[in-house]
N, CA, C and O atoms as a DFTB+ gen file, in Angstrom:
228 C
 N C O
     1  1      36.837      87.932     189.902
     2  2      35.819      88.867     189.924
     3  2      35.078      88.489     188.788
     4  3      35.727      88.076     187.827
     5  1      33.530      88.559     188.678
     6  2      33.443      88.648     187.180
     7  2      32.477      89.876     186.975
     8  3      31.857      89.927     185.913
     9  1      32.260      91.113     188.145
    10  2      31.472      92.171     187.585
    11  2      32.300      93.108     188.868
    12  3      32.829      92.665     189.888
    13  1      32.225      94.100     188.543
    14  2      32.588      95.338     189.511
    15  2      32.076      96.624     188.833
    16  3      31.853      96.972     187.673
    17  1      31.988      97.167     190.029
    18  2      31.557      98.645     189.607
    19  2      31.722      99.331     191.163
    20  3      31.325      98.831     192.215
    21  1      32.410     100.597     190.984
    22  2      32.513     101.461     191.940
    23  2      32.392     102.583     191.853
    24  3      32.948     103.097     190.883
    25  1      31.691     103.411     192.718
    26  2      31.732     104.932     193.032
    27  2      32.155     105.398     194.329
    28  3      32.111     104.863     195.437
    29  1      32.653     106.721     193.864
    30  2      33.433     107.402     195.046
    31  2      33.162     108.525     195.070
    32  3      33.579     109.322     194.229
    33  1      32.212     108.912     196.286
    34  2      31.915     110.694     196.287
    35  2      32.378     111.252     197.267
    36  3      32.659     110.599     198.272
    37  1      32.546     112.471     197.203
    38  2      33.322     113.437     198.386
    39  2      32.304     114.179     198.910
    40  3      31.613     114.706     198.037
    41  1      31.950     114.418     200.109
    42  2      31.054     115.302     200.985
    43  2      32.057     116.154     201.850
    44  3      33.116     115.792     202.362
    45  1      31.326     117.607     201.880
    46  2      32.029     118.198     202.914
    47  2      30.956     117.865     204.399
    48  3      29.735     117.706     204.389
    49  1      31.710     117.838     205.362
    50  2      30.998     117.397     206.939
    51  2      30.882     118.839     207.426
    52  3      31.280     119.871     206.885
    53  1      30.277     118.667     208.510
    54  2      29.229     119.614     208.896
    55  2      30.503     120.650     209.886
    56  3      30.258     121.692     210.495
    57  1      32.125     119.790     209.744
    58  2      33.065     120.640     210.566
    59  2      33.930     121.293     209.774
    60  3      34.884     121.923     210.230
    61  1      33.593     121.165     208.196
    62  2      34.548     121.506     207.307
    63  2      35.475     120.342     206.408
    64  3      36.048     120.417     205.321
    65  1      35.330     119.283     207.380
    66  2      36.449     118.376     206.953
    67  2      35.819     117.531     205.346
    68  3      34.905     118.114     204.763
    69  1      36.141     116.733     204.980
    70  2      35.626     116.008     203.567
    71  2      35.417     114.320     204.190
    72  3      36.138     113.847     205.068
    73  1      34.503     113.725     203.651
    74  2      33.692     112.429     204.105
    75  2      34.025     111.967     202.634
    76  3      33.788     112.616     201.616
    77  1      34.627     110.713     202.712
    78  2      34.718     110.165     201.399
    79  2      33.770     108.449     201.538
    80  3      33.951     107.512     202.317
    81  1      32.955     108.603     200.620
    82  2      31.963     107.540     200.474
    83  2      32.588     106.537     199.697
    84  3      32.982     107.227     198.757
    85  1      33.005     105.203     199.405
    86  2      33.274     104.577     198.410
    87  2      32.231     103.195     198.649
    88  3      32.270     102.388     199.578
    89  1      31.313     103.234     197.491
    90  2      30.732     102.448     197.443
    91  2      30.801     101.033     196.291
    92  3      30.129     101.271     195.288
    93  1      31.272     100.068     196.277
    94  2      31.112      99.048     195.362
    95  2      30.083      97.851     195.247
    96  3      29.489      97.559     196.285
    97  1      29.891      97.352     194.462
    98  2      29.212      96.173     194.014
    99  2      29.707      95.681     193.204
   100  3      29.957      96.241     192.137
   101  1      30.119      93.970     193.593
   102  2      30.813      92.761     192.782
   103  2      30.614      91.716     192.793
   104  3      30.405      91.376     193.957
   105  1      30.528      90.740     191.987
   106  2      30.209      89.406     192.081
   107  2      31.444      88.383     191.733
   108  3      32.092      88.429     190.687
   109  1      31.602      87.666     192.556
   110  2      32.581      86.654     192.159
   111  2      32.188      85.234     192.766
   112  3      31.156      85.041     193.408
   113  1      33.233      84.181     192.453
   114  2      32.304      82.685     192.827
   115  2      32.353      82.944     194.100
   116  3      32.914      84.007     194.370
   117  1      31.863      82.190     195.183
   118  2      31.953      82.034     196.769
   119  2      33.271      81.932     197.288
   120  3      33.821      82.708     198.068
   121  1      33.889      80.512     196.586
   122  2      35.341      80.319     196.989
   123  2      36.643      81.076     196.769
   124  3      37.807      80.823     197.079
   125  1      35.982      82.228     196.043
   126  2      37.033      83.502     195.927
   127  2      36.976      84.378     196.790
   128  3      37.878      85.215     196.820
   129  1      35.751      84.442     197.869
   130  2      35.522      85.571     198.491
   131  2      36.562      86.282     199.407
   132  3      36.708      87.493     199.577
   133  1      37.217      85.292     199.932
   134  2      38.397      86.184     200.737
   135  2      39.556      86.570     199.875
   136  3      40.199      87.542     200.271
   137  1      39.906      86.045     198.872
   138  2      40.976      86.843     197.904
   139  2      40.396      88.118     197.584
   140  3      40.845      89.228     197.869
   141  1      39.487      87.866     197.042
   142  2      38.455      89.097     196.264
   143  2      38.236      90.482     197.537
   144  3      38.433      91.656     197.224
   145  1      37.888      90.137     198.682
   146  2      37.817      90.988     199.821
   147  2      39.299      91.653     199.758
   148  3      39.399      92.878     199.698
   149  1      40.466      90.804     199.773
   150  2      41.568      91.544     200.432
   151  2      41.846      92.212     199.129
   152  3      42.278      93.360     199.240
   153  1      41.685      91.718     197.831
   154  2      41.752      92.703     196.924
   155  2      41.277      94.123     196.617
   156  3      41.893      94.999     196.010
   157  1      40.079      94.173     197.151
   158  2      39.129      95.233     197.254
   159  2      39.581      96.025     198.202
   160  3      39.688      97.197     197.842
   161  1      39.932      95.758     199.463
   162  2      40.332      96.376     200.524
   163  2      41.685      97.344     200.210
   164  3      41.777      98.553     200.420
   165  1      42.651      96.484     199.671
   166  2      43.947      96.773     199.112
   167  2      43.742      98.061     198.156
   168  3      44.321      99.101     198.473
   169  1      42.918      98.023     196.968
   170  2      42.524      98.918     195.973
   171  2      41.892      99.889     196.683
   172  3      42.388     100.979     196.396
   173  1      41.108      99.971     197.401
   174  2      39.992     101.348     198.064
   175  2      41.426     101.911     198.988
   176  3      41.793     103.074     198.820
   177  1      41.977     101.242     199.695
   178  2      43.483     101.810     200.505
   179  2      44.285     102.624     200.200
   180  3      44.734     103.514     200.922
   181  1      44.646     102.309     198.664
   182  2      45.578     102.372     197.591
   183  2      44.765     103.831     197.067
   184  3      45.398     104.887     197.035
   185  1      43.649     103.785     196.760
   186  2      42.583     105.276     196.170
   187  2      42.549     105.974     197.090
   188  3      42.829     107.157     196.899
   189  1      42.221     105.558     198.339
   190  2      42.195     106.787     199.153
   191  2      43.412     107.434     199.608
   192  3      43.316     108.555     200.106
   193  1      44.745     106.773     199.484
   194  2      46.078     107.162     199.984
   195  2      46.313     108.210     198.916
   196  3      46.775     109.336     199.098
   197  1      45.911     107.650     197.741
   198  2      46.280     108.433     196.313
   199  2      45.475     109.929     196.252
   200  3      46.145     110.961     196.201
   201  1      44.158     109.966     196.259
   202  2      43.680     110.923     196.592
   203  2      44.163     111.995     197.880
   204  3      44.290     113.197     197.642
   205  1      44.369     111.538     198.998
   206  2      44.980     112.183     200.020
   207  2      46.129     113.015     199.569
   208  3      46.260     114.216     199.810
   209  1      47.030     112.189     198.824
   210  2      48.299     112.684     198.257
   211  2      48.204     113.787     197.709
   212  3      48.792     114.781     198.134
   213  1      47.108     113.780     196.213
   214  2      47.037     114.496     194.882
   215  2      46.462     115.620     195.971
   216  3      47.350     116.463     196.097
   217  1      45.193     115.989     196.895
   218  2      44.752     116.493     197.541
   219  2      45.605     117.591     198.198
   220  3      45.314     118.785     198.128
   221  1      46.883     117.010     198.965
   222  2      47.706     118.003     199.221
   223  2      48.748     118.511     198.873
   224  3      49.439     119.071     199.723
   225  1      49.096     118.467     197.725
   226  2      49.582     119.249     196.767
   227  2      49.469     120.545     196.596
   228  3      50.002     121.089     195.629
């Protein structure tokens, strides 16, 4: 990956629950697409799990 920018926003939904919007912009070589997608998916999953853990304290 040669460039990465991530933004995380949390909004309150109409029913009072939270909505997480995680937006990413990245650049990589075409041949690295599969490995980059796996890395990004893992990072987002870990990040959301971490937020949930912190918020439940």
